[in-house]
Backbone and ligand atoms as CSV (ligand in chain L), in Angstrom:
chain,resi,resn,atom,element,x,y,z
A,1,UNK,N,N,-70.150,-48.552,41.323
A,1,UNK,CA,C,-69.831,-49.721,42.061
A,1,UNK,C,C,-69.149,-50.718,41.218
A,2,UNK,N,N,-67.975,-51.147,41.686
A,2,UNK,CA,C,-67.207,-52.128,40.886
A,2,UNK,C,C,-67.291,-53.458,41.632
A,3,UNK,N,N,-67.549,-54.536,40.900
A,3,UNK,CA,C,-67.688,-55.819,41.540
A,3,UNK,C,C,-66.359,-56.659,41.258
A,4,UNK,N,N,-65.680,-57.081,42.310
A,4,UNK,CA,C,-64.509,-57.907,42.136
A,4,UNK,C,C,-64.715,-59.264,42.643
A,5,UNK,N,N,-64.477,-60.343,41.833
A,5,UNK,CA,C,-64.589,-61.693,42.235
A,5,UNK,C,C,-63.236,-62.331,42.236
A,6,UNK,N,N,-62.774,-62.757,43.373
A,6,UNK,CA,C,-61.495,-63.614,43.399
A,6,UNK,C,C,-61.809,-65.039,43.171
A,7,UNK,N,N,-60.911,-65.685,42.411
A,7,UNK,CA,C,-61.177,-67.087,41.994
A,7,UNK,C,C,-59.999,-67.974,42.201
A,8,UNK,N,N,-60.301,-69.120,42.968
A,8,UNK,CA,C,-59.227,-70.159,43.075
A,8,UNK,C,C,-59.887,-71.539,42.669
A,9,UNK,N,N,-59.340,-72.616,43.054
A,9,UNK,CA,C,-59.870,-73.908,42.662
A,9,UNK,C,C,-61.033,-74.314,43.616
A,10,UNK,N,N,-60.700,-74.364,44.903
A,10,UNK,CA,C,-61.720,-74.869,45.887
A,10,UNK,C,C,-62.567,-73.768,46.524
A,11,UNK,N,N,-62.173,-72.529,46.480
A,11,UNK,CA,C,-62.852,-71.473,47.178
A,11,UNK,C,C,-62.928,-71.725,48.714
A,12,UNK,N,N,-61.878,-72.308,49.226
A,12,UNK,CA,C,-61.860,-72.458,50.713
A,12,UNK,C,C,-60.488,-71.919,51.257
A,13,UNK,N,N,-59.462,-71.781,50.448
A,13,UNK,CA,C,-58.176,-71.301,51.002
A,13,UNK,C,C,-57.773,-69.914,50.448
A,14,UNK,N,N,-57.378,-69.831,49.165
A,14,UNK,CA,C,-56.744,-68.595,48.639
A,14,UNK,C,C,-57.759,-67.476,48.383
A,15,UNK,N,N,-58.841,-67.829,47.600
A,15,UNK,CA,C,-59.768,-66.720,47.192
A,15,UNK,C,C,-60.577,-66.187,48.356
A,16,UNK,N,N,-60.918,-66.999,49.369
A,16,UNK,CA,C,-61.528,-66.356,50.539
A,16,UNK,C,C,-60.577,-65.428,51.254
A,17,UNK,N,N,-59.293,-65.836,51.336
A,17,UNK,CA,C,-58.306,-64.969,51.961
A,17,UNK,C,C,-58.235,-63.666,51.224
A,18,UNK,N,N,-58.195,-63.657,49.892
A,18,UNK,CA,C,-58.158,-62.508,49.071
A,18,UNK,C,C,-59.426,-61.635,49.306
A,19,UNK,N,N,-60.596,-62.344,49.323
A,19,UNK,CA,C,-61.854,-61.657,49.485
A,19,UNK,C,C,-61.859,-60.830,50.804
A,20,UNK,N,N,-61.415,-61.415,51.918
A,20,UNK,CA,C,-61.438,-60.727,53.191
A,20,UNK,C,C,-60.334,-59.779,53.367
A,21,UNK,N,N,-59.192,-60.027,52.759
A,21,UNK,CA,C,-58.082,-59.043,52.867
A,21,UNK,C,C,-58.530,-57.780,52.030
A,22,UNK,N,N,-59.074,-57.971,50.914
A,22,UNK,CA,C,-59.504,-56.831,50.094
A,22,UNK,C,C,-60.596,-56.090,50.754
A,23,UNK,N,N,-61.606,-56.764,51.381
A,23,UNK,CA,C,-62.666,-56.119,52.039
A,23,UNK,C,C,-62.120,-55.171,53.205
A,24,UNK,N,N,-61.124,-55.750,53.859
A,24,UNK,CA,C,-60.464,-55.036,55.014
A,24,UNK,C,C,-59.768,-53.783,54.453
A,25,UNK,N,N,-59.060,-53.901,53.361
A,25,UNK,CA,C,-58.388,-52.731,52.786
A,25,UNK,C,C,-59.378,-51.653,52.352
A,26,UNK,N,N,-60.421,-52.134,51.809
A,26,UNK,CA,C,-61.477,-51.238,51.290
A,26,UNK,C,C,-62.131,-50.514,52.414
A,27,UNK,N,N,-62.411,-51.284,53.503
A,27,UNK,CA,C,-63.040,-50.669,54.685
A,27,UNK,C,C,-62.075,-49.576,55.231
A,28,UNK,N,N,-60.794,-49.896,55.362
A,28,UNK,CA,C,-59.913,-48.962,55.984
A,28,UNK,C,C,-59.635,-47.763,55.099
A,29,UNK,N,N,-59.905,-47.910,53.831
A,29,UNK,CA,C,-59.798,-46.695,52.882
A,29,UNK,C,C,-61.135,-45.990,52.746
A,30,UNK,N,N,-62.116,-46.397,53.515
A,30,UNK,CA,C,-63.491,-45.752,53.391
A,30,UNK,C,C,-64.045,-45.786,52.035
A,31,UNK,N,N,-63.835,-46.974,51.325
A,31,UNK,CA,C,-64.352,-47.055,49.983
A,31,UNK,C,C,-65.436,-48.096,49.867
A,32,UNK,N,N,-66.053,-48.457,50.970
A,32,UNK,CA,C,-67.094,-49.593,50.961
A,32,UNK,C,C,-68.167,-49.388,49.981
A,33,UNK,N,N,-68.520,-48.071,49.708
A,33,UNK,CA,C,-69.672,-47.817,48.872
A,33,UNK,C,C,-69.261,-47.973,47.346
A,34,UNK,N,N,-68.037,-48.054,47.171
A,34,UNK,CA,C,-67.533,-48.129,45.728
A,34,UNK,C,C,-67.292,-49.546,45.246
A,35,UNK,N,N,-67.167,-50.512,46.110
A,35,UNK,CA,C,-66.840,-51.881,45.708
A,35,UNK,C,C,-67.689,-52.913,46.349
A,36,UNK,N,N,-67.925,-53.998,45.577
A,36,UNK,CA,C,-68.521,-55.127,46.027
A,36,UNK,C,C,-67.558,-56.385,45.816
A,37,UNK,N,N,-67.273,-57.111,46.874
A,37,UNK,CA,C,-66.189,-58.078,46.781
A,37,UNK,C,C,-66.769,-59.480,47.130
A,38,UNK,N,N,-66.405,-60.490,46.348
A,38,UNK,CA,C,-66.720,-61.823,46.599
A,38,UNK,C,C,-65.712,-62.786,46.090
A,39,UNK,N,N,-65.910,-64.086,46.234
A,39,UNK,CA,C,-64.944,-65.082,45.782
A,39,UNK,C,C,-65.716,-66.316,45.330
A,40,UNK,N,N,-65.009,-67.142,44.456
A,40,UNK,CA,C,-65.621,-68.315,44.093
A,40,UNK,C,C,-64.524,-69.339,43.576
A,41,UNK,N,N,-64.973,-70.603,43.466
A,41,UNK,CA,C,-64.042,-71.627,43.048
A,41,UNK,C,C,-64.411,-72.248,41.737
A,42,UNK,N,N,-63.383,-72.706,40.956
A,42,UNK,CA,C,-63.677,-73.293,39.658
A,42,UNK,C,C,-64.257,-74.763,39.847
A,43,UNK,N,N,-63.896,-75.424,40.956
A,43,UNK,CA,C,-64.247,-76.853,41.049
A,43,UNK,C,C,-65.658,-77.100,41.602
A,44,UNK,N,N,-66.105,-76.266,42.491
A,44,UNK,CA,C,-67.426,-76.542,43.105
A,44,UNK,C,C,-67.347,-77.681,44.144
A,45,UNK,N,N,-66.174,-78.246,44.382
A,45,UNK,CA,C,-66.030,-79.413,45.234
A,45,UNK,C,C,-66.382,-79.090,46.722
A,46,UNK,N,N,-66.249,-77.856,47.176
A,46,UNK,CA,C,-66.399,-77.544,48.546
A,46,UNK,C,C,-67.606,-76.578,48.704
A,47,UNK,N,N,-68.517,-76.634,47.722
A,47,UNK,CA,C,-69.725,-75.771,47.790
A,47,UNK,C,C,-70.405,-75.927,49.154
A,48,UNK,N,N,-70.779,-74.822,49.764
A,48,UNK,CA,C,-71.554,-74.821,50.997
A,48,UNK,C,C,-70.663,-74.946,52.245
A,49,UNK,N,N,-69.390,-75.163,52.065
A,49,UNK,CA,C,-68.539,-75.230,53.270
A,49,UNK,C,C,-67.988,-73.890,53.714
A,50,UNK,N,N,-67.431,-73.891,54.896
A,50,UNK,CA,C,-66.751,-72.623,55.352
A,50,UNK,C,C,-65.391,-72.681,54.760
A,51,UNK,N,N,-64.665,-71.606,55.151
A,51,UNK,CA,C,-63.250,-71.422,54.671
A,51,UNK,C,C,-62.324,-72.484,55.385
A,52,UNK,N,N,-61.173,-72.791,54.831
A,52,UNK,CA,C,-60.208,-73.645,55.447
A,52,UNK,C,C,-59.748,-73.031,56.769
A,53,UNK,N,N,-59.456,-73.883,57.733
A,53,UNK,CA,C,-58.935,-73.494,59.123
A,53,UNK,C,C,-57.699,-72.641,59.001
A,54,UNK,N,N,-56.794,-72.975,58.032
A,54,UNK,CA,C,-55.597,-72.231,57.850
A,54,UNK,C,C,-55.857,-70.765,57.424
A,55,UNK,N,N,-56.765,-70.597,56.560
A,55,UNK,CA,C,-57.187,-69.228,56.107
A,55,UNK,C,C,-57.882,-68.421,57.278
A,56,UNK,N,N,-58.747,-69.112,57.895
A,56,UNK,CA,C,-59.488,-68.474,59.057
A,56,UNK,C,C,-58.493,-68.126,60.117
A,57,UNK,N,N,-57.609,-68.997,60.518
A,57,UNK,CA,C,-56.600,-68.661,61.565
A,57,UNK,C,C,-55.735,-67.497,61.222
A,58,UNK,N,N,-55.339,-67.373,59.969
A,58,UNK,CA,C,-54.488,-66.265,59.583
A,58,UNK,C,C,-55.289,-64.962,59.659
A,59,UNK,N,N,-56.502,-64.939,59.109
A,59,UNK,CA,C,-57.349,-63.752,59.279
A,59,UNK,C,C,-57.632,-63.395,60.693
A,60,UNK,N,N,-57.851,-64.308,61.563
A,60,UNK,CA,C,-58.131,-64.034,62.938
A,60,UNK,C,C,-56.869,-63.462,63.611
A,61,UNK,N,N,-55.725,-63.974,63.244
A,61,UNK,CA,C,-54.513,-63.508,63.890
A,61,UNK,C,C,-54.144,-62.134,63.491
A,62,UNK,N,N,-54.669,-61.615,62.375
A,62,UNK,CA,C,-54.531,-60.276,61.911
A,62,UNK,C,C,-55.684,-59.376,62.184
A,63,UNK,N,N,-56.655,-59.923,62.873
A,63,UNK,CA,C,-57.830,-59.103,63.214
A,63,UNK,C,C,-58.585,-58.716,61.943
A,64,UNK,N,N,-58.587,-59.520,60.962
A,64,UNK,CA,C,-59.353,-59.232,59.717
A,64,UNK,C,C,-60.622,-60.026,59.807
A,65,UNK,N,N,-61.761,-59.330,59.588
A,65,UNK,CA,C,-63.048,-60.028,59.529
A,65,UNK,C,C,-63.087,-61.267,58.663
A,66,UNK,N,N,-63.835,-62.259,59.086
A,66,UNK,CA,C,-63.870,-63.471,58.183
A,66,UNK,C,C,-65.268,-64.085,58.250
A,67,UNK,N,N,-66.272,-63.334,58.788
A,67,UNK,CA,C,-67.640,-63.907,58.984
A,67,UNK,C,C,-68.375,-63.991,57.664
A,68,UNK,N,N,-69.462,-64.693,57.759
A,68,UNK,CA,C,-70.466,-64.808,56.697
A,68,UNK,C,C,-69.820,-65.290,55.354
A,69,UNK,N,N,-69.130,-66.416,55.423
A,69,UNK,CA,C,-68.486,-66.914,54.180
A,69,UNK,C,C,-69.055,-68.285,53.968
A,70,UNK,N,N,-69.434,-68.547,52.735
A,70,UNK,CA,C,-69.802,-69.894,52.250
A,70,UNK,C,C,-69.224,-70.191,50.933
A,71,UNK,N,N,-68.521,-71.247,50.714
A,71,UNK,CA,C,-67.800,-71.596,49.518
A,71,UNK,C,C,-68.890,-71.777,48.387
A,72,UNK,N,N,-68.537,-71.248,47.212
A,72,UNK,CA,C,-69.400,-71.366,46.093
A,72,UNK,C,C,-68.619,-71.560,44.810
A,73,UNK,N,N,-69.284,-72.222,43.781
A,73,UNK,CA,C,-68.644,-72.348,42.492
A,73,UNK,C,C,-68.895,-71.188,41.615
A,74,UNK,N,N,-67.836,-70.876,40.785
A,74,UNK,CA,C,-68.046,-69.800,39.835
A,74,UNK,C,C,-69.041,-70.150,38.785
A,75,UNK,N,N,-69.899,-69.167,38.409
A,75,UNK,CA,C,-70.947,-69.396,37.440
A,75,UNK,C,C,-70.865,-68.307,36.298
A,76,UNK,N,N,-71.578,-68.620,35.204
A,76,UNK,CA,C,-71.544,-67.598,34.112
A,76,UNK,C,C,-72.182,-66.331,34.649
A,77,UNK,N,N,-73.234,-66.429,35.473
A,77,UNK,CA,C,-73.963,-65.227,36.046
A,77,UNK,C,C,-73.011,-64.441,36.849
A,78,UNK,N,N,-72.193,-65.057,37.694
A,78,UNK,CA,C,-71.300,-64.274,38.517
A,78,UNK,C,C,-70.175,-63.624,37.702
A,79,UNK,N,N,-69.810,-64.314,36.645
A,79,UNK,CA,C,-68.913,-63.647,35.706
A,79,UNK,C,C,-69.446,-62.456,35.045
A,80,UNK,N,N,-70.729,-62.615,34.634
A,80,UNK,CA,C,-71.393,-61.488,33.951
A,80,UNK,C,C,-71.548,-60.295,34.935
A,81,UNK,N,N,-71.799,-60.562,36.185
A,81,UNK,CA,C,-71.976,-59.463,37.172
A,81,UNK,C,C,-70.692,-58.794,37.569
A,82,UNK,N,N,-69.550,-59.464,37.380
A,82,UNK,CA,C,-68.262,-59.016,37.826
A,82,UNK,C,C,-67.547,-58.075,36.864
A,83,UNK,N,N,-66.942,-56.983,37.412
A,83,UNK,CA,C,-66.062,-56.176,36.579
A,83,UNK,C,C,-64.702,-56.718,36.500
A,84,UNK,N,N,-64.244,-57.462,37.482
A,84,UNK,CA,C,-62.965,-58.061,37.550
A,84,UNK,C,C,-63.042,-59.514,38.120
A,85,UNK,N,N,-62.358,-60.450,37.325
A,85,UNK,CA,C,-62.177,-61.800,37.860
A,85,UNK,C,C,-60.706,-62.016,38.103
A,86,UNK,N,N,-60.356,-62.084,39.397
A,86,UNK,CA,C,-58.958,-62.129,39.815
A,86,UNK,C,C,-58.584,-63.505,40.274
A,87,UNK,N,N,-57.763,-64.213,39.416
A,87,UNK,CA,C,-57.419,-65.639,39.616
A,87,UNK,C,C,-56.169,-65.768,40.412
A,88,UNK,N,N,-56.003,-66.960,41.100
A,88,UNK,CA,C,-54.873,-67.175,41.931
A,88,UNK,C,C,-53.704,-67.879,41.281
A,89,UNK,N,N,-54.079,-68.716,40.282
A,89,UNK,CA,C,-52.949,-69.388,39.558
A,89,UNK,C,C,-53.252,-69.580,38.008
A,90,UNK,N,N,-52.285,-70.116,37.406
A,90,UNK,CA,C,-52.338,-70.234,35.881
A,90,UNK,C,C,-53.540,-71.187,35.535
A,91,UNK,N,N,-53.713,-72.197,36.298
A,91,UNK,CA,C,-54.798,-73.131,36.050
A,91,UNK,C,C,-56.209,-72.482,36.214
A,92,UNK,N,N,-56.373,-71.680,37.284
A,92,UNK,CA,C,-57.617,-70.996,37.468
A,92,UNK,C,C,-57.913,-70.021,36.275
A,93,UNK,N,N,-56.859,-69.323,35.896
A,93,UNK,CA,C,-56.984,-68.314,34.875
A,93,UNK,C,C,-57.356,-68.981,33.567
A,94,UNK,N,N,-56.693,-70.143,33.213
A,94,UNK,CA,C,-56.961,-70.781,31.969
A,94,UNK,C,C,-58.425,-71.388,32.038
A,95,UNK,N,N,-58.780,-71.871,33.211
A,95,UNK,CA,C,-60.204,-72.445,33.347
A,95,UNK,C,C,-61.201,-71.380,33.069
A,96,UNK,N,N,-61.008,-70.210,33.645
A,96,UNK,CA,C,-62.023,-69.146,33.451
A,96,UNK,C,C,-62.112,-68.735,32.055
A,97,UNK,N,N,-61.038,-68.504,31.445
A,97,UNK,CA,C,-61.033,-68.067,29.992
A,97,UNK,C,C,-61.676,-69.131,29.079
A,98,UNK,N,N,-61.452,-70.385,29.424
A,98,UNK,CA,C,-61.908,-71.436,28.561
A,98,UNK,C,C,-63.368,-71.759,28.724
A,99,UNK,N,N,-63.873,-71.614,29.961
A,99,UNK,CA,C,-65.202,-72.142,30.258
A,99,UNK,C,C,-66.315,-71.022,30.405
A,100,UNK,N,N,-65.933,-69.805,30.379
A,100,UNK,CA,C,-66.927,-68.674,30.501
A,100,UNK,C,C,-66.858,-67.691,29.378
A,101,UNK,N,N,-67.962,-67.108,29.045
A,101,UNK,CA,C,-68.098,-66.106,27.946
A,101,UNK,C,C,-67.874,-64.752,28.424
A,102,UNK,N,N,-67.316,-63.974,27.544
A,102,UNK,CA,C,-67.146,-62.472,27.821
A,102,UNK,C,C,-66.229,-62.099,28.901
A,103,UNK,N,N,-65.305,-62.970,29.172
A,103,UNK,CA,C,-64.431,-62.765,30.347
A,103,UNK,C,C,-63.075,-62.237,30.087
A,104,UNK,N,N,-62.676,-62.301,28.803
A,104,UNK,CA,C,-61.230,-62.121,28.405
A,104,UNK,C,C,-60.655,-60.848,28.902
A,105,UNK,N,N,-61.428,-59.708,28.811
A,105,UNK,CA,C,-60.885,-58.483,29.086
A,105,UNK,C,C,-60.901,-58.138,30.536
A,106,UNK,N,N,-61.586,-59.009,31.360
A,106,UNK,CA,C,-61.712,-58.672,32.840
A,106,UNK,C,C,-61.131,-59.690,33.717
A,107,UNK,N,N,-60.445,-60.674,33.149
A,107,UNK,CA,C,-59.840,-61.767,33.945
A,107,UNK,C,C,-58.288,-61.562,34.051
A,108,UNK,N,N,-57.852,-61.548,35.269
A,108,UNK,CA,C,-56.409,-61.265,35.532
A,108,UNK,C,C,-55.860,-62.339,36.516
A,109,UNK,N,N,-54.549,-62.452,36.641
A,109,UNK,CA,C,-53.859,-63.154,37.636
A,109,UNK,C,C,-53.433,-62.245,38.772
A,110,UNK,N,N,-53.748,-62.568,39.995
A,110,UNK,CA,C,-53.467,-61.742,41.069
A,110,UNK,C,C,-51.993,-61.398,41.118
A,111,UNK,N,N,-51.183,-62.285,40.689
A,111,UNK,CA,C,-49.707,-62.133,40.789
A,111,UNK,C,C,-49.249,-60.970,39.799
A,112,UNK,N,N,-50.118,-60.649,38.834
A,112,UNK,CA,C,-49.767,-59.509,37.988
A,112,UNK,C,C,-49.644,-58.223,38.725
A,113,UNK,N,N,-50.282,-58.135,39.963
A,113,UNK,CA,C,-50.200,-56.994,40.716
A,113,UNK,C,C,-49.037,-57.055,41.772
A,114,UNK,N,N,-48.336,-58.044,41.761
A,114,UNK,CA,C,-47.180,-58.213,42.715
A,114,UNK,C,C,-46.052,-58.881,42.084
A,115,UNK,N,N,-45.717,-58.467,40.858
A,115,UNK,CA,C,-44.645,-59.085,39.999
A,115,UNK,C,C,-43.257,-59.238,40.722
A,116,UNK,N,N,-43.069,-58.154,41.417
A,116,UNK,CA,C,-41.643,-58.070,42.077
A,116,UNK,C,C,-41.393,-59.153,43.063
A,117,UNK,N,N,-42.459,-59.858,43.494
A,117,UNK,CA,C,-42.206,-60.865,44.566
A,117,UNK,C,C,-41.496,-62.106,43.938
A,118,UNK,N,N,-41.415,-62.301,42.670
A,118,UNK,CA,C,-40.735,-63.363,42.054
A,118,UNK,C,C,-41.564,-64.646,41.985
A,119,UNK,N,N,-42.913,-64.629,42.153
A,119,UNK,CA,C,-43.725,-65.765,41.953
A,119,UNK,C,C,-44.386,-65.623,40.660
A,120,UNK,N,N,-44.818,-66.871,40.061
A,120,UNK,CA,C,-45.522,-66.894,38.852
A,120,UNK,C,C,-47.083,-67.020,39.141
A,121,UNK,N,N,-47.355,-67.539,40.333
A,121,UNK,CA,C,-48.818,-67.760,40.785
A,121,UNK,C,C,-48.749,-67.904,42.286
A,122,UNK,N,N,-49.899,-67.889,42.910
A,122,UNK,CA,C,-50.029,-68.048,44.354
A,122,UNK,C,C,-49.952,-69.565,44.650
A,123,UNK,N,N,-48.980,-70.026,45.276
A,123,UNK,CA,C,-48.872,-71.477,45.633
A,123,UNK,C,C,-50.126,-71.942,46.431
A,124,UNK,N,N,-50.591,-73.055,46.172
A,124,UNK,CA,C,-51.821,-73.577,46.878
A,124,UNK,C,C,-51.487,-73.982,48.307
A,125,UNK,N,N,-52.002,-73.392,49.311
A,125,UNK,CA,C,-51.704,-73.804,50.724
A,125,UNK,C,C,-52.436,-75.122,51.091
A,126,UNK,N,N,-53.397,-75.505,50.237
A,126,UNK,CA,C,-54.058,-76.802,50.438
A,126,UNK,C,C,-52.950,-77.874,50.381
A,127,UNK,N,N,-51.954,-77.676,49.569
A,127,UNK,CA,C,-50.891,-78.594,49.424
A,127,UNK,C,C,-49.645,-78.240,50.188
A,128,UNK,N,N,-49.293,-76.912,50.222
A,128,UNK,CA,C,-48.105,-76.464,50.973
A,128,UNK,C,C,-48.291,-76.321,52.398
A,129,UNK,N,N,-49.449,-76.061,52.860
A,129,UNK,CA,C,-49.755,-75.846,54.276
A,129,UNK,C,C,-49.291,-74.416,54.673
A,130,UNK,N,N,-48.670,-73.614,53.799
A,130,UNK,CA,C,-48.041,-72.419,54.170
A,130,UNK,C,C,-48.982,-71.190,53.925
A,131,UNK,N,N,-49.831,-70.945,54.929
A,131,UNK,CA,C,-50.858,-69.842,54.781
A,131,UNK,C,C,-50.207,-68.525,55.006
A,132,UNK,N,N,-48.965,-68.432,55.678
A,132,UNK,CA,C,-48.316,-67.217,55.817
A,132,UNK,C,C,-47.783,-66.736,54.504
A,133,UNK,N,N,-47.268,-67.652,53.686
A,133,UNK,CA,C,-46.786,-67.280,52.376
A,133,UNK,C,C,-47.943,-66.837,51.472
A,134,UNK,N,N,-49.056,-67.501,51.530
A,134,UNK,CA,C,-50.234,-67.116,50.802
A,134,UNK,C,C,-50.613,-65.678,51.129
A,135,UNK,N,N,-50.675,-65.455,52.448
A,135,UNK,CA,C,-51.071,-64.079,52.828
A,135,UNK,C,C,-50.150,-62.983,52.391
A,136,UNK,N,N,-48.802,-63.307,52.432
A,136,UNK,CA,C,-47.836,-62.281,52.114
A,136,UNK,C,C,-48.053,-61.852,50.652
A,137,UNK,N,N,-48.302,-62.836,49.747
A,137,UNK,CA,C,-48.497,-62.544,48.333
A,137,UNK,C,C,-49.759,-61.866,48.108
A,138,UNK,N,N,-50.890,-62.445,48.707
A,138,UNK,CA,C,-52.234,-61.864,48.497
A,138,UNK,C,C,-52.337,-60.407,48.989
A,139,UNK,N,N,-51.773,-60.196,50.118
A,139,UNK,CA,C,-51.874,-58.873,50.813
A,139,UNK,C,C,-51.172,-57.822,49.967
A,140,UNK,N,N,-50.057,-58.125,49.452
A,140,UNK,CA,C,-49.241,-57.160,48.579
A,140,UNK,C,C,-49.994,-56.885,47.300
A,141,UNK,N,N,-50.460,-58.011,46.706
A,141,UNK,CA,C,-51.095,-57.869,45.408
A,141,UNK,C,C,-52.414,-57.083,45.537
A,142,UNK,N,N,-53.107,-57.317,46.659
A,142,UNK,CA,C,-54.451,-56.630,46.877
A,142,UNK,C,C,-54.166,-55.119,47.089
A,143,UNK,N,N,-53.168,-54.762,47.809
A,143,UNK,CA,C,-52.781,-53.379,48.011
A,143,UNK,C,C,-52.530,-52.734,46.659
A,144,UNK,N,N,-51.712,-53.343,45.923
A,144,UNK,CA,C,-51.345,-52.757,44.582
A,144,UNK,C,C,-52.540,-52.668,43.687
A,145,UNK,N,N,-53.402,-53.756,43.710
A,145,UNK,CA,C,-54.631,-53.656,42.846
A,145,UNK,C,C,-55.550,-52.592,43.240
A,146,UNK,N,N,-55.784,-52.463,44.586
A,146,UNK,CA,C,-56.648,-51.340,45.066
A,146,UNK,C,C,-56.083,-50.007,44.644
A,147,UNK,N,N,-54.779,-49.819,44.741
A,147,UNK,CA,C,-54.234,-48.564,44.394
A,147,UNK,C,C,-54.447,-48.334,42.933
A,148,UNK,N,N,-54.262,-49.255,42.144
A,148,UNK,CA,C,-54.567,-49.115,40.698
A,148,UNK,C,C,-56.031,-48.709,40.420
A,149,UNK,N,N,-56.955,-49.287,41.174
A,149,UNK,CA,C,-58.368,-49.005,41.049
A,149,UNK,C,C,-58.713,-47.644,41.595
A,150,UNK,N,N,-57.991,-47.209,42.642
A,150,UNK,CA,C,-58.227,-45.813,43.176
A,150,UNK,C,C,-57.896,-44.754,42.202
A,151,UNK,N,N,-56.985,-44.983,41.358
A,151,UNK,CA,C,-56.546,-44.033,40.313
A,151,UNK,C,C,-57.643,-43.922,39.341
A,152,UNK,N,N,-58.474,-44.996,39.171
A,152,UNK,CA,C,-59.525,-45.017,38.124
A,152,UNK,C,C,-60.814,-44.448,38.658
A,153,UNK,N,N,-61.174,-44.512,39.939
A,153,UNK,CA,C,-62.530,-44.165,40.400
A,153,UNK,C,C,-62.573,-42.751,40.907
L,1,LIG,P1,P,-57.955,-73.246,47.097
L,1,LIG,O1,O,-57.225,-74.524,47.620
L,1,LIG,O2,O,-58.146,-73.456,45.583
L,1,LIG,O3,O,-56.985,-72.207,47.408
L,1,LIG,O4,O,-59.250,-73.124,47.861
L,1,LIG,C1,C,-57.735,-75.826,47.438
L,1,LIG,C2,C,-58.752,-76.435,48.190
L,1,LIG,C3,C,-59.268,-77.652,48.011
L,1,LIG,C4,C,-58.603,-78.462,47.036
L,1,LIG,C5,C,-57.548,-77.978,46.258
L,1,LIG,C6,C,-57.140,-76.708,46.520
L,1,LIG,N1,N,-59.088,-79.762,46.904
L,1,LIG,O5,O,-58.467,-80.556,46.052
L,1,LIG,O6,O,-60.055,-80.244,47.511
């Protein structure tokens, strides 16, 4: 069982989208017994809240499950339990590397799995309001990431 934790700043927009997109891909590939997927934020500012309406609406429009989500802050314990920490932007990546122990070899930027899209990071829809763009990047990266994992398992 591999545990993957997606990480953004608030854990209400990008990392919940990645969590549920990845769960959907894993379900469709019949790999649910091989993976455990969650998400967390570096700020903790939205702890206990649901996901952003923009993320929820996008998932609903695509018929992707979005239930049972509560925003939470990334902790050392969750880092220790995770095999992969997949961050959404350079700031999240740097935060994780700087603030948690034993994470260097398992922390990645999601954009590393979709380099051909021409982005350096996933733009934050909290500011851009563009959840379609967020989805396009995240879904392509998650597909490529899962494919790379399938080669391993
Ligand atoms: P996220 O987006 O990191 O993708 O969840 C944000 C959510 C909330 C805030 C910033 C970014 N905020 O400043 O409250």
